[in-house]
C-alpha positions in Angstrom: -19.6 -55.5 78.2 -20.6 -56.1 81.8 -18.2 -57.2 84.6 -17.6 -61.0 84.3 -17.4 -61.1 88.2 -21.1 -60.1 88.5 -22.3 -63.2 86.7 -23.4 -66.4 88.4 -21.3 -69.5 87.9 -23.8 -71.0 85.5 -23.9 -67.9 83.3 -20.2 -67.6 83.0 -18.6 -68.7 79.7 -15.0 -69.6 79.4 -14.5 -66.1 77.9 -16.0 -64.5 81.0 -13.8 -66.7 83.4 -10.7 -65.8 81.5 -11.5 -62.1 81.4 -12.4 -62.1 85.1 -8.8 -63.4 85.8 -7.5 -60.2 84.3 -9.8 -57.8 86.0 -8.6 -56.8 89.5 -10.4 -54.5 92.0 -7.2 -52.4 92.3 -5.9 -49.9 89.7 -4.4 -51.8 86.8 -0.8 -51.2 85.6 0.0 -50.5 82.0 1.0 -54.2 81.5 -2.2 -55.3 83.1 -4.2 -53.2 80.7 -2.2 -54.4 77.7 -2.7 -58.1 78.6 -6.5 -57.5 79.3 -6.9 -55.9 76.0 -5.0 -58.8 74.3 -7.3 -61.4 76.0 -10.4 -59.6 74.9 -9.0 -59.1 71.4 -8.4 -62.8 71.0 -11.9 -63.7 72.1 -13.6 -61.1 70.0 -11.6 -62.1 66.9 -12.6 -65.8 67.5 -16.3 -64.7 67.8 -16.0 -62.8 64.5 -14.4 -65.8 62.8 -17.2 -68.1 63.9 -19.7 -65.7 62.2 -17.6 -65.4 59.1 -17.0 -69.1 58.5 -20.4 -69.8 56.7 -19.8 -66.8 54.5 -16.3 -67.9 53.6 -17.6 -71.4 52.6 -20.4 -70.0 50.6 -17.9 -67.8 48.6 -15.7 -70.7 47.9 -12.8 -69.3 49.9 -12.3 -72.0 52.4 -8.9 -73.1 50.9 -7.7 -69.5 51.0 -8.7 -69.2 54.7 -7.2 -72.6 55.6 -3.8 -71.7 54.2 -3.6 -68.2 55.6 -4.8 -69.2 59.1 -3.6 -72.8 59.6 -0.4 -72.9 57.6 1.0 -69.4 57.1 0.1 -68.0 60.6 2.0 -70.7 62.7 5.1 -70.2 60.5 5.0 -66.5 61.1 4.3 -66.9 64.8 7.5 -68.9 65.2 9.4 -66.3 63.2 8.0 -63.6 65.5 9.0 -65.4 68.7 12.5 -66.3 67.4 13.5 -62.9 66.1 16.8 -62.0 64.5 20.1 -61.6 66.4 21.4 -58.1 66.2 25.1 -56.9 65.9 25.1 -54.6 68.9 28.5 -53.2 68.4 28.1 -52.5 64.7 24.6 -51.0 65.5 26.2 -48.4 67.8 29.0 -47.7 65.3 26.6 -47.1 62.5 24.4 -44.8 64.6 27.5 -42.7 65.5 28.6 -42.6 61.9 25.2 -41.5 60.7 25.0 -38.8 63.4 28.3 -37.4 62.2 27.1 -37.3 58.6 23.9 -35.5 59.8 25.8 -32.9 61.8 28.1 -32.2 58.9 25.2 -31.4 56.6 23.4 -29.3 59.2 26.5 -27.2 59.7 26.9 -26.8 55.9 23.3 -25.5 55.6 23.8 -23.1 58.5 27.0 -21.7 56.9 25.3 -21.2 53.5 22.0 -19.8 54.8 23.4 -17.8 57.7 20.9 -19.3 60.2 19.7 -22.7 61.3 17.0 -24.5 59.3 14.9 -27.2 60.9 14.1 -29.4 58.0 11.5 -31.4 60.1 9.4 -28.1 60.5 7.0 -27.6 57.6 6.6 -24.0 58.8 10.3 -23.2 58.7 10.7 -25.0 55.3 7.9 -23.2 53.7 8.9 -19.8 55.2 12.4 -20.3 53.6 11.4 -21.7 50.2 8.0 -19.9 49.6 8.8 -16.9 51.7 12.5 -15.9 51.7 13.4 -17.4 48.2 10.0 -16.5 46.7 9.2 -19.8 45.0 5.6 -20.4 43.9 4.1 -23.0 46.4 3.7 -26.5 45.0 0.4 -28.0 45.9 0.0 -31.7 47.0 -2.5 -33.7 44.9 -3.4 -35.7 48.1 -3.7 -32.9 50.7 -4.4 -30.0 48.4 -2.1 -27.9 50.6 1.5 -26.5 50.0 4.1 -29.2 50.3 7.9 -29.5 50.3 8.2 -33.3 50.0 11.1 -34.8 48.0 9.2 -34.5 44.7 8.5 -30.9 45.3 12.1 -30.1 46.3 13.3 -31.8 43.1 10.8 -29.7 41.0 12.1 -26.5 42.7 15.8 -27.5 41.9 15.0 -28.2 38.3 13.4 -24.7 38.0 16.3 -22.9 39.7 19.6 -24.8 39.5 21.2 -22.4 41.9 19.4 -24.0 44.9 20.3 -27.6 43.8 23.1 -27.8 46.4 20.7 -26.8 49.3 18.0 -29.2 48.0 20.5 -32.0 47.8 21.6 -31.5 51.4 18.1 -31.4 52.7 17.2 -34.6 50.8 20.3 -36.2 52.2 19.5 -35.1 55.7 16.0 -36.7 55.4 17.4 -40.0 54.1 20.0 -40.1 56.9 17.5 -39.2 59.6 15.2 -42.0 58.4 18.0 -44.5 58.2 19.2 -43.7 61.7 15.9 -43.4 63.6 13.9 -46.1 61.7 16.5 -48.8 61.2 19.8 -48.3 63.2 18.1 -47.0 66.3 15.3 -49.7 66.3 14.8 -50.8 69.8 16.2 -54.3 70.7 14.6 -56.8 73.0 16.4 -57.7 76.3 18.2 -60.7 74.6 19.5 -58.2 71.8 17.2 -59.5 69.1 14.9 -57.7 66.8 11.3 -59.1 66.7 8.7 -57.9 64.3 4.9 -58.2 64.4 3.7 -59.8 61.2 0.3 -59.1 59.6 -0.9 -61.9 57.3 -3.6 -59.6 55.8 -1.3 -56.6 55.6 -1.8 -55.7 51.9 -4.4 -56.2 49.1 -1.9 -58.4 47.2 -1.3 -60.7 50.2 2.2 -59.5 50.6 3.0 -59.7 54.3 3.4 -56.5 56.3 5.3 -56.1 59.5 5.9 -53.4 62.1 7.4 -53.0 65.5 5.9 -55.5 68.0 3.3 -54.9 70.7 6.1 -53.9 73.1 7.5 -51.2 71.1 10.6 -52.9 69.9 11.6 -54.2 66.5 10.9 -52.7 63.1 9.3 -53.2 59.7 11.1 -56.4 58.3 9.5 -55.9 54.8 11.6 -52.8 54.2 15.2 -53.4 55.2 17.4 -51.3 52.8 20.5 -52.8 51.3 22.0 -49.2 51.2 24.0 -47.7 48.4 27.6 -48.8 49.3 28.3 -49.9 45.7 27.1 -46.6 44.2 29.0 -45.8 41.0 28.6 -42.0 41.4 31.2 -40.7 43.9 29.1 -37.6 44.6 26.0 -39.7 45.5 24.9 -40.2 49.1 26.4 -43.3 50.5 24.0 -45.2 52.9 24.9 -48.3 54.9 23.7 -51.7 54.2 21.3 -52.2 57.2 21.3 -56.0 56.6 24.7 -56.0 58.1 23.1 -55.5 61.4 21.8 -59.0 61.4 23.9 -61.9 62.7 23.3 -65.7 62.3 22.8 -67.6 65.6 25.8 -69.8 66.5 26.0 -72.9 64.1 23.9 -71.2 61.5 24.4 -69.2 58.3 22.1 -66.5 57.1 20.9 -66.8 53.4 18.1 -65.3 51.4 16.1 -66.6 48.4 14.6 -64.3 45.8 12.4 -64.8 42.7 13.8 -63.0 39.7 11.2 -61.3 37.5 8.5 -63.2 39.3 5.7 -60.8 38.4 6.7 -60.9 34.7 6.6 -64.7 34.7 3.0 -64.6 35.8 2.2 -62.0 33.0 3.7 -64.3 30.5 1.8 -67.3 31.6 -1.5 -65.4 31.9 -0.9 -64.1 28.3 0.1 -67.7 27.1 3.0 -66.1 25.3 5.2 -68.9 23.9 7.9 -66.5 22.6 8.4 -64.9 26.0 8.4 -68.3 27.6 11.3 -69.4 25.4 13.2 -66.2 26.1 12.8 -66.7 29.8 13.9 -70.3 29.6 17.0 -69.3 27.7 18.1 -66.8 30.4 18.4 -64.0 28.0 18.4 -60.3 29.2 14.7 -59.6 28.8 15.1 -55.8 29.0 17.7 -56.0 26.1 15.5 -58.3 24.1 12.4 -56.1 24.6 14.3 -53.0 23.5 15.6 -54.7 20.5 12.1 -56.0 19.5 10.2 -52.8 20.3 12.6 -50.4 18.5 13.8 -52.7 15.8 17.5 -52.5 16.8 20.0 -54.2 14.5 22.6 -55.2 17.2 22.5 -58.4 19.2 20.6 -58.5 22.6 23.9 -58.6 24.6 25.0 -55.4 22.8 21.8 -53.4 23.5 22.9 -52.0 27.0 26.3 -50.9 25.7 25.0 -49.3 22.4 21.5 -48.3 23.2 21.2 -48.0 27.0 18.7 -45.1 26.8 16.4 -47.2 24.6 16.8 -50.2 27.0 15.8 -48.0 30.0 12.8 -46.7 28.0 11.8 -50.3 27.0 12.0 -51.4 30.7 9.5 -48.7 31.8 7.4 -49.1 28.8 6.9 -52.9 28.9 6.2 -53.0 32.6 3.6 -50.1 32.5 2.0 -51.3 29.3 1.6 -54.9 30.5 -0.3 -53.3 33.4 -2.7 -51.3 31.2 -1.2 -47.9 31.1 -2.6 -45.9 28.2 -0.8 -43.9 25.5 -1.3 -40.5 27.2 0.2 -41.6 30.6 3.0 -43.5 28.8 4.0 -40.4 26.8 4.2 -38.4 30.1 6.2 -41.1 31.8 8.7 -41.7 28.9 9.0 -38.1 27.6 7.7 -38.9 24.1 4.7 -37.7 22.1 1.3 -39.3 22.4 1.5 -40.3 18.7 4.7 -42.1 19.3 3.3 -43.8 22.4 0.3 -45.0 20.5 2.6 -46.4 17.8 4.7 -48.3 20.2 1.7 -49.5 22.1 0.2 -50.9 18.9 3.5 -52.5 18.0 3.8 -54.1 21.4 0.4 -55.7 21.2 1.1 -56.8 17.7 4.2 -58.6 18.8 2.5 -60.1 21.9 -1.3 -60.4 21.2 -1.7 -62.7 24.3 -1.0 -59.7 26.6 -3.9 -57.8 25.0 -6.1 -60.8 25.2 -5.3 -61.1 29.0 -6.2 -57.4 29.4 -9.6 -58.2 27.7 -10.3 -61.2 29.9 -9.6 -59.1 33.0 -11.8 -56.3 31.9 -14.6 -58.8 31.1 -14.3 -60.3 34.6 -14.4 -56.9 36.1 -17.6 -55.9 34.2 -19.4 -59.1 35.0 -18.2 -59.9 38.5 -16.4 -56.7 39.6 -13.5 -58.8 40.6 -10.2 -60.5 39.4 -8.7 -63.7 40.7 -5.4 -65.6 40.6 -4.6 -69.3 40.1 -4.6 -70.0 43.9 -8.2 -69.0 44.3 -7.6 -65.6 45.9 -9.7 -62.7 44.6 -9.9 -58.9 44.7 -13.3 -57.1 44.4 -13.4 -53.6 43.0 -16.0 -50.9 43.6 -14.6 -48.2 41.5 -15.5 -47.5 37.9 -14.3 -50.3 35.6 -12.1 -48.0 33.5 -10.4 -46.6 36.6 -10.0 -50.1 38.2 -8.5 -52.0 35.2 -4.9 -51.0 35.7 -5.0 -51.9 39.4 -6.7 -55.2 38.6 -4.1 -56.1 36.0 -1.3 -55.4 38.5 -3.1 -57.3 41.3 -3.0 -60.7 39.5 0.7 -61.1 39.0 1.6 -59.4 42.3 -0.7 -61.5 44.4 0.4 -64.6 42.5 4.0 -63.9 43.4 3.0 -63.4 47.1 1.2 -66.7 47.1 4.1 -68.6 45.6 6.5 -67.0 48.2 4.2 -67.8 51.1 3.7 -71.4 49.9 7.5 -71.8 49.4 8.1 -70.6 52.9 5.6 -73.0 54.2 7.2 -76.0 52.3 10.6 -75.0 53.8 9.1 -74.7 57.2 7.4 -78.1 57.2 9.9 -80.2 55.3 13.4 -78.8 56.2 13.3 -78.3 60.0 17.0 -77.4 60.2 16.2 -74.2 58.3 14.8 -71.4 60.6 12.7 -68.8 59.0 13.7 -65.4 60.3 12.4 -62.8 57.9 10.0 -63.1 54.9 
């Protein structure tokens, strides 16, 4: 790109004139470079959009584009500018409390090991577990190198219960450190508010993603943990509810809306399963109902949790994974049962709910013919992997993307029809 100042007046486009306003003959400051980059980014994005528009129309995706860009984006821009008021005093108190918990565990580790252990150092961690203690290195499937992530530590603790206490303290230190640095210590803006930067194309399922803003303050608003303050196990790590750091503005009350079992509703309607519809309308405990049906339990649905809690937990995992196309072998590994038993349960499930199996077949046909799946809002996902490898992801994409589309449209309806409600976080 040439210098816009070198062009004649007749050659200059509005883009050139705007860019020239941000180019000074003197050395630019960091803020100057940031704003210059921002201006150029806006123009180049607009130029890309102009070229994409004919393709969007030819693919029949104009309605998708219109909603994302003309309806959802302004809502999110308002939320980004508004931000959320932070409880500064509580923020400082929580930070101090977490630092005390971290120090206590570090001192415990040093007293047990006889020397400090920097759990943030992969080298020190591997020297301790794979060198001093002599455990066989656990190899990461992603990096194909030795790892000591939480899953690897849990595996080591199962093999040798004597190190369970050490592993627990290390895992707690990791959780406390993330809580403190990522959430409690998130940088505030000058007006003591937290502002996130939203990305409307953040995920493949159209779930919004967010991160700290362009100025380095704020945090990921899509992952605000509610903590574990109501934990039944007294020995479990207690983490604070980070949502307590958010305060309503004067004259307002903070509230949140959630969709219970939203993805499952979509599966039921895609499967056209009338029995499931009636159960959902009745408000019955679906996990108890599924366990009773799957295992032929004689007790009532309300008694399943009390009398057969293990089977209810198994049914919860089973139904969710099977609805999304998991095979008998994977289900056997996940549930700790034999492949033969997994095949029997899978056949029973599809016999009870043939519509789910029919939905799987429709999705597979769409994948084979068009290499894509779509939802009822006209959004679609194209897959380039082998069909058998892509099917489970495709089955999960439809209900997940449908839920995101419903939530985004509900947010827009509130934004346009109830102006006294301010959208803070989605």
